[in-house]
C-alpha positions in Angstrom: -29.4 90.0 -45.8 -29.2 90.8 -42.7 -27.6 88.0 -40.8 -26.4 88.7 -37.2 -23.0 87.7 -36.6 -23.9 86.3 -33.0 -26.2 84.1 -34.5 -23.7 82.9 -36.9 -20.9 82.4 -34.1 -23.3 80.8 -32.1 -24.4 78.2 -34.7 -20.5 77.4 -35.5 -19.9 77.2 -31.5 -22.5 74.8 -31.3 -21.4 72.8 -34.2 -18.0 72.7 -33.2 -19.3 71.6 -29.8 -21.2 69.1 -31.3 -19.0 68.1 -33.1 -16.2 67.9 -30.8 -18.8 66.1 -28.5 -19.7 63.3 -31.4 -15.7 63.1 -31.9 -15.0 62.3 -28.3 -18.0 60.1 -27.9 -16.6 58.2 -31.0 -13.3 58.0 -29.5 -14.5 56.7 -26.5 -16.5 53.9 -28.1 -13.5 53.1 -30.4 -11.0 52.9 -27.2 -14.0 50.8 -25.5 -13.9 48.9 -28.6 -10.0 48.5 -28.7 -10.0 47.5 -24.7 -12.8 44.9 -25.9 -10.6 43.9 -28.8 -7.5 43.6 -26.4 -9.2 41.9 -24.1 -10.8 39.3 -26.4 -7.1 38.6 -27.9 -5.9 38.0 -24.5 -8.3 35.8 -23.4 -8.3 33.8 -27.2 -4.5 33.4 -26.2 -5.0 32.2 -22.8 -7.4 29.6 -24.3 -5.1 28.4 -27.1 -2.2 28.5 -24.3 -4.5 26.2 -22.1 -5.6 23.8 -25.2 -2.0 23.4 -26.1 -1.2 22.4 -22.3 -4.2 20.1 -22.1 -2.6 18.1 -25.9 0.7 18.2 -24.4 -1.0 16.6 -21.0 -3.1 14.4 -23.1 0.1 13.2 -25.2 2.4 13.1 -22.0 -0.6 10.8 -20.5 -0.5 8.4 -23.6 3.2 7.9 -23.4 2.9 6.9 -20.0 0.0 5.1 -20.2 2.4 2.7 -23.0 4.9 3.1 -20.9 2.8 1.3 -18.3 1.8 -1.2 -20.2 5.1 -2.2 -21.4 6.7 -2.2 -17.6 3.7 -4.4 -16.5 4.0 -7.0 -19.6 7.8 -7.0 -18.6 7.1 -7.4 -15.0 4.6 -10.6 -16.0 7.5 -11.9 -18.0 10.2 -11.4 -15.2 7.9 -13.0 -12.8 7.2 -15.7 -14.9 11.2 -16.2 -15.1 11.6 -15.7 -11.2 8.7 -18.5 -10.9 10.6 -20.9 -13.1 14.1 -20.3 -11.7 12.3 -21.3 -8.3 10.6 -24.3 -9.3 14.0 -25.3 -10.9 15.8 -24.0 -7.3 13.4 -26.3 -5.5 14.3 -29.3 -7.8 17.8 -28.6 -7.7 17.7 -28.6 -3.7 15.7 -31.8 -3.9 18.1 -33.4 -6.2 21.2 -32.1 -4.1 19.5 -33.9 -0.9 18.7 -37.3 -2.9 22.7 -37.2 -3.9 23.8 -36.3 -0.5 21.9 -39.2 0.7 23.6 -41.4 -2.0 27.0 -40.5 -0.8 26.4 -40.7 2.9 25.3 -44.2 1.6 28.0 -45.1 -0.3 30.6 -43.3 2.7 29.2 -45.6 4.9 29.5 -48.7 2.6 32.7 -48.0 1.9 33.7 -47.6 5.5 31.9 -51.3 6.0 33.9 -52.5 2.7 37.5 -51.3 4.3 36.7 -52.5 7.5 35.7 -56.0 5.8 38.7 -56.1 3.7 41.3 -55.3 6.9 39.5 -58.2 8.1 40.2 -60.4 5.3 43.7 -59.0 4.8 44.7 -60.4 8.6 42.5 -63.2 7.9 44.8 -63.8 4.5 48.1 -63.1 6.4 47.1 -65.7 9.5 46.3 -68.1 6.6 49.3 -67.4 4.8 51.3 -68.2 8.2 49.5 -71.2 8.5 50.5 -72.5 4.9 53.9 -71.7 5.3 54.2 -73.7 8.7 52.7 -76.6 6.7 54.5 -76.4 3.7 57.6 -76.4 6.2 56.5 -79.3 8.0 56.0 -81.3 4.9 
C-alpha cells in the first residue's frame, strides 16, 4: 500500500479547511440567529412596554371619565342650589319691597296721627281752659 504522504496531507488540509469553513458558516449562522433572537426580544420588550403604557392610559382615562361624571353631577346639584337660592333671593327682595312700602305708609300714618293728636291736645287744652272759666263764673 503505497500511500503518498502529499495526498494524505492534502486530504487532511482539505478536510480541515472544509471543517473550519463549515464551523465558520455555522458560527456565522448562529451569530445571526443570536442577533435575530436579541432583536426579537427587544421588539417583544418594546411591545410589552407599549401594552403596559396603553393599559395604564386606559385606566387613567376611565378614572378621568368617572371623575368627570362625578363633577358633572356635582355641578348639576350646585346649579340647582344656585337656582333655588336665586329664586329665594328674588322672593325675599319682593317681600322687602312690600315691607318697606308698609313701613313707609305706617310712618306716614304715624305722622298724621301725631299731628292730629297735637291738634286734639291743643283743642283739649283750649276746652279745658274754657271749662275752668265757666266753672269760676258759676
